[in-house]
C-alpha positions in Angstrom: 11.2 3.2 9.1 8.1 2.6 11.1 7.9 0.2 14.0 6.9 -3.4 13.2 3.6 -3.1 15.1 2.3 -0.2 13.1 0.0 -0.9 10.0 1.8 -2.0 6.9 0.9 -4.2 4.0 0.9 -4.8 0.2 -1.7 -4.0 -2.4 -1.6 -5.9 -5.8 -3.5 -4.3 -8.6 -3.5 -4.1 -12.3 -0.6 -2.1 -13.9 -0.4 1.2 -12.1 2.7 3.2 -13.2 1.5 6.3 -11.4 2.5 5.2 -7.9 6.0 5.8 -6.7 7.9 5.1 -3.5 7.6 8.1 -1.2 4.1 8.9 -2.4 0.8 8.4 -0.7 -1.9 5.7 -1.1 -5.4 6.1 0.5 -7.2 3.0 1.6 -10.9 2.9 2.4 -13.4 0.3 3.7 -10.6 -2.0 4.9 -11.4 -1.6 8.6 -9.3 -0.2 11.4 -6.3 0.3 11.3 -6.1 0.1 7.5 -8.4 3.0 6.6 -6.6 6.2 5.8 -3.4 7.5 4.1 -0.2 5.5 4.0 3.3 6.0 2.8 4.3 4.0 -0.3 7.6 2.3 0.6 8.2 0.2 -2.6 6.6 -0.5 -5.9 7.3 -3.5 -8.2 5.8 -4.2 -11.6 5.6 -7.7 -13.0 3.7 -9.8 -15.5 1.5 -12.7 -14.5 0.5 -15.3 -17.1 -3.2 -15.4 -16.1 -3.7 -11.8 -14.9 -1.5 -9.6 -17.2 0.7 -6.8 -15.9 0.5 -6.1 -12.2 1.9 -3.6 -9.7 2.7 -4.6 -6.1 2.6 -1.5 -3.8 4.1 -1.9 -0.3 2.8 0.7 2.2 3.3 1.6 5.9 2.1 4.1 8.5 4.3 6.1 10.8 1.6 6.2 13.5 -1.4 4.2 14.7 -4.6 5.8 13.2 -7.4 6.8 15.6 -10.3 4.5 16.1 -13.4 6.5 15.0 
């Protein structure tokens, strides 16, 4: 598991069954250090009364991306 000071986070989006733990998610236009490819660590699907079916996708990085 990556160190605590490396980029990690959670994305919530409409129902997305195609994402699985161990896969990859690419984030763009989020600003450094959150632009790039990240490892999916956990995916949870749930229903929200006002928003419908949602997927929470947890992600992390195993290294600090370069600033470019």
